[in-house]
C-alpha positions in Angstrom: 0.0 0.0 0.0 1.4 3.4 -1.0 1.4 6.2 1.5 2.0 9.9 1.2 3.4 11.2 4.4 3.2 15.0 4.9 5.0 17.6 6.9 3.9 19.4 10.1 2.1 22.7 10.3 3.6 25.8 12.0 2.4 29.1 13.4 1.8 32.4 11.7 2.5 35.0 14.4 5.6 36.6 15.7 4.4 36.1 19.3 3.7 32.5 20.3 0.2 31.6 21.5 1.0 31.4 25.2 -2.7 30.7 26.0 -2.2 27.1 24.8 -1.0 24.3 27.1 2.0 23.1 24.9 3.6 26.6 24.9 3.0 27.0 28.7 4.5 23.6 29.4 7.6 24.4 27.3 7.9 27.7 29.2 7.7 26.0 32.6 10.3 23.4 31.5 12.7 26.1 30.3 12.3 28.1 33.5 13.0 25.0 35.6 16.2 24.3 33.6 17.4 27.9 34.1 16.8 27.6 37.8 18.8 24.4 37.9 21.7 26.0 36.0 21.7 29.1 38.3 21.7 26.8 41.4 24.5 24.7 40.1 26.5 27.8 39.2 26.2 29.1 42.8 28.2 28.1 45.9 25.4 26.6 47.9 25.5 22.8 48.6 23.3 20.2 50.2 20.1 21.4 51.9 20.9 25.0 51.2 21.2 24.3 47.4 17.8 22.5 47.4 16.2 25.4 49.2 17.7 27.8 46.8 16.6 25.7 43.8 13.1 25.6 45.1 12.7 29.3 45.8 14.6 30.3 42.6 12.3 28.0 40.6 9.2 29.6 42.1 10.6 33.1 41.4 11.4 32.3 37.7 8.1 30.5 37.2 6.4 33.6 38.5 8.2 35.8 36.0 7.6 33.3 33.1 4.0 32.6 33.8 3.0 36.2 34.5 4.8 37.3 31.4 3.1 34.6 29.3 -0.3 35.6 30.8 0.2 39.3 30.0 1.3 38.5 26.4 -1.6 36.1 26.0 -4.0 38.8 27.1 -2.4 41.5 24.9 -1.9 39.3 21.9 -5.3 39.9 20.2 -5.0 43.7 20.8 -1.6 43.8 19.3 -2.4 41.8 16.1 -3.1 45.0 14.0 0.0 46.7 15.3 3.1 47.3 13.2 6.1 45.2 13.9 8.0 48.0 15.6 5.1 48.9 17.9 4.4 45.2 18.6 7.9 44.4 19.8 8.3 47.6 21.7 5.1 47.0 23.6 6.0 43.3 24.3 9.4 44.3 25.5 7.9 46.9 27.8 5.4 44.4 29.2 8.1 41.8 29.9 10.3 44.4 31.7 7.2 45.6 33.7 6.3 42.1 34.7 10.0 41.5 35.9 9.9 44.7 37.8 6.7 43.8 39.7 7.6 40.2 40.4 11.1 41.2 41.5 9.7 43.8 43.9 7.2 41.3 45.3 9.9 38.7 45.7 12.3 41.0 47.6 9.5 42.1 49.9 8.4 38.5 50.5 12.0 37.6 51.3 12.3 40.4 53.7 8.9 39.6 55.4 9.5 35.9 55.8 13.3 36.1 56.3 14.3 33.5 53.8 17.8 34.9 53.8 18.3 34.6 50.0 19.3 38.2 49.5 21.3 39.2 52.6 22.3 42.9 52.5 20.8 43.5 49.1 18.8 46.7 48.7 15.4 46.7 47.0 16.5 49.1 44.3 19.7 47.1 43.5 17.9 43.8 43.3 15.1 45.1 41.2 17.4 47.1 38.9 19.7 44.2 38.2 16.8 41.9 37.4 15.1 44.5 35.2 18.3 45.0 33.2 18.8 41.3 32.8 15.1 40.9 31.7 15.5 43.8 29.3 18.5 42.2 27.5 17.0 38.7 27.5 13.6 40.0 26.2 15.3 42.0 23.5 17.2 38.9 22.3 14.1 36.7 22.6 12.0 39.1 20.6 14.7 39.5 18.0 14.7 35.7 17.6 10.9 35.6 17.3 11.1 38.2 14.6 13.7 36.3 12.6 11.6 33.1 13.0 8.5 34.9 11.9 10.2 36.3 8.8 11.4 32.8 7.8 7.9 31.4 8.4 6.4 34.1 6.2 8.8 33.4 3.4 8.2 29.7 3.7 4.4 30.3 3.7 4.6 32.5 0.6 6.6 29.9 -1.2 4.1 27.2 -0.1 1.2 29.3 -1.2 2.7 29.7 -4.7 3.3 26.0 -4.9 -0.3 25.3 -3.9 -1.7 27.7 -6.6 0.6 26.1 -9.2 -0.7 22.6 -8.2 -4.3 23.8 -8.3 -3.7 25.2 -11.8 -2.1 22.0 -13.0 -5.0 19.7 -12.1 -7.5 21.7 -14.4 -5.8 20.9 -17.7 -5.5 17.3 -16.6 -9.2 17.1 -16.0 -10.1 19.0 -19.1 -7.9 16.7 -21.2 -9.7 13.6 -20.0 -13.1 15.2 -20.4 -12.4 16.3 -24.0 -11.3 12.7 -24.8 -14.6 11.5 -23.5 -16.5 14.1 -25.6 -14.5 13.1 -28.7 -15.5 9.5 -28.3 -19.2 10.5 -28.0 -19.6 12.9 -30.9 -19.5 10.4 -33.8 -22.0 8.0 -32.2 -24.4 10.2 -30.1 -24.1 13.9 -31.3 -27.3 14.9 -29.4 -25.9 13.6 -26.1 -22.6 15.2 -26.9 -24.3 18.6 -26.8 -25.6 17.9 -23.3 -22.2 16.8 -22.3 -20.7 20.1 -23.5 -23.1 22.0 -21.3 -22.3 19.8 -18.3 -18.6 20.2 -19.1 -18.9 23.9 -19.2 -20.6 24.1 -15.9 -18.1 21.7 -14.3 -15.1 23.5 -15.6 -16.4 26.9 -14.5 -16.6 25.4 -10.9 -13.1 24.0 -11.2 -11.8 27.4 -12.1 -13.1 29.1 -9.0 -10.1 29.7 -6.8 -11.7 31.9 -4.2 -11.9 29.1 -1.7 -9.4 26.3 -1.2 -11.6 24.4 1.2 -15.3 23.7 0.4 -17.9 21.6 2.2 -17.9 18.0 1.1 -21.5 18.4 -0.2 -20.1 20.9 -2.8 -17.3 18.5 -3.8 -19.9 15.8 -4.2 -21.9 18.1 -6.6 -18.7 18.6 -8.6 -18.3 14.8 -8.7 -21.9 14.3 -9.8 -21.5 16.7 -12.6 -18.5 14.7 -13.8 -20.4 11.5 -13.4 -23.2 12.8 -15.6 -20.6 13.3 -18.3 -19.2 9.7 -17.9 -22.7 8.2 -17.7 -23.4 9.7 -21.1 -20.3 8.1 -22.5 -20.5 4.7 -20.7 -24.3 4.4 -20.4 -25.5 1.8 -17.9 -22.0 0.3 -17.7 -21.2 2.7 -14.8 -22.8 2.3 -11.4 -22.1 4.4 -8.4 -22.9 3.5 -4.8 -22.9 6.5 -2.4 -22.4 5.9 1.3 -22.0 9.4 2.7 -22.8 9.9 6.3 -25.0 13.0 7.1 -22.4 14.4 9.6 -19.7 14.6 6.9 -21.5 16.8 4.4 -20.5 20.1 6.0 -16.9 19.0 6.6 -14.3 21.0 4.7 -12.2 19.3 2.0 -9.8 20.8 -0.5 -11.5 21.6 -3.8 -11.0 18.9 -6.5 -9.6 16.2 -4.3 -12.4 13.6 -4.4 -13.3 14.2 -8.1 -9.8 13.2 -9.4 -9.9 10.0 -7.3 -13.3 9.1 -8.9 -12.0 10.0 -12.3 -9.1 7.6 -11.9 -11.5 4.9 -10.7 -13.6 5.3 -13.9 -10.7 5.5 -16.3 -8.5 2.8 -14.9 -11.3 0.6 -13.4 -14.8 0.6 -14.7 -14.1 1.8 -18.3 -11.7 -1.2 -18.8 -14.4 -3.8 -17.8 -16.5 -5.7 -20.3 -19.4 -5.9 -18.0 -20.9 -3.3 -15.6 -18.7 -1.9 -12.9 -19.5 -0.1 -9.6 -17.7 2.6 -7.9 -18.2 2.9 -4.1 -17.8 6.3 -2.5 -17.8 6.1 1.2 -17.5 9.1 3.6 -17.5 8.9 7.4 -16.2 10.5 10.5 -13.7 8.8 12.7 -13.0 10.9 15.8 -11.3 14.1 14.7 -10.8 12.9 11.1 -12.9 12.7 7.9 -12.4 9.5 5.9 -13.3 9.4 2.3 -12.9 6.1 0.4 -13.2 5.7 -3.4 -13.2 2.0 -4.4 -13.3 0.7 -8.0 -13.1 -2.9 -9.4 -9.7 -4.1 -10.7 -10.0 -5.2 -14.3 -8.6 -8.5 -15.4 -5.0 -8.7 -16.7 -6.1 -9.1 -20.3 -8.2 -5.9 -20.2 -6.9 -3.1 -22.4 -4.7 -0.8 -20.3 -4.9 3.0 -20.2 -1.6 4.9 -19.8 -1.4 7.0 -16.7 1.1 9.5 -15.4 0.0 9.6 -11.8 -0.5 13.4 -12.1 -3.8 13.6 -10.2 -2.7 11.4 -7.3 0.6 13.2 -6.8 -1.2 16.5 -7.1 -3.7 15.6 -4.4 -0.9 14.3 -2.1 1.1 17.5 -2.5 -1.9 19.8 -2.0 -3.1 18.1 1.3 0.5 18.2 2.4 0.7 21.9 2.0 -2.7 22.5 3.7 -2.8 20.1 6.6 0.7 19.1 7.3 1.2 15.6 8.9 -2.4 15.4 10.0 -3.6 14.3 6.5 -2.8 11.2 4.5 -3.6 9.8 1.0 -3.4 6.0 1.1 -3.7 3.8 -2.0 -3.9 0.0 -2.0 -5.6 -3.1 -3.3 -8.2 -5.1 -1.3 -10.9 -7.6 -1.9 -14.6 -7.9 -1.1 -17.4 -10.3 -1.9 -17.4 -9.1 -5.5 -13.7 -9.6 -6.1 -10.5 -7.5 -6.1 -10.8 -3.8 -5.7 -8.6 -0.7 -5.6 -9.1 1.7 -2.8 -8.0 5.4 -2.6 -8.4 6.8 0.9 -8.3 10.4 2.0 -7.8 11.0 5.7 -8.3 14.6 6.5 -8.8 16.6 9.8 -12.6 17.0 10.4 -13.2 20.7 10.2 -16.5 22.6 9.8 -16.5 26.2 8.8 -19.7 28.2 9.3 -18.6 31.4 7.4 -19.5 32.3 3.9 -15.9 32.1 2.6 -12.8 30.3 3.7 -9.2 30.5 2.6 -7.4 27.4 3.7 -4.2 27.9 5.7 -1.0 26.7 4.1 1.1 24.5 6.3 4.8 25.0 6.2 7.3 22.3 5.6 10.1 21.8 8.2 
């Protein structure tokens, strides 16, 4: 069975989303490591070192979590801001958090007599920590800016690749449809006229690039338009069995992903049979994923073969890779049921429902 593995998706903001658990856990882990390093670099040993590690960890976690909370709260208000304003405000907030936490820590140490800062004045302790925080925050924000710039360049490159792939699938589809029309004109000219109308409607839909993701029900309508064209050419030789669960119809799928799979099933499966052949289209939800299976019968070895380049399959694999990252898969393989051998193409996509009137699919970045 052939598998198309895809790359992971990344963020699209200079400031990480500290409201989410993974980022917070990373921050807690980093602060704990810093506390360990500072403790080991000191002169305390034994029980005194453990006490220092505990209190230092609490102090650094305060700074880290308070800073994360402030950036999390300010993040949505800072989205429209220019880069210079964004980083200046974030730097100021981090320095302010360090000032407040350092002041509170010094006062707490004085009140409870921890003895961690013997003979250190409030202004000296706070000023030192604020200066350190200012330098570290400056370096951190610089790193985040460089990372953001790299991500934006990668995203732009991925977006251009996606549009090129989307443009490439249309001539492939048109070529196959025109071949079907050419076969029909000599024998059934009146049906050829109907086919031209269906082809015109279908190709107009395929040219619409405003939305990368569309509801599955819209993709099925595109498929049915294509099937009307093939039914004119193949007559009652082509049968289609639809098993589409109701809760999958509003799930978002990339435009022109299911249709090429069915087109391959018709061209390389049903059309090569002497008798009637059936395509099975199955859509269901499995947890957080949408599963779409397209199954076609496998013709006997002596059946005339159709040359194929794999354009459609590779195109779909690359497009879902760009959109979803490693959360999506395209799996191809042979199987068998009670009617005989079959070929199955399976799309495994994240189950996403979008309620807005228009959606532009995010482009995942490749590591």
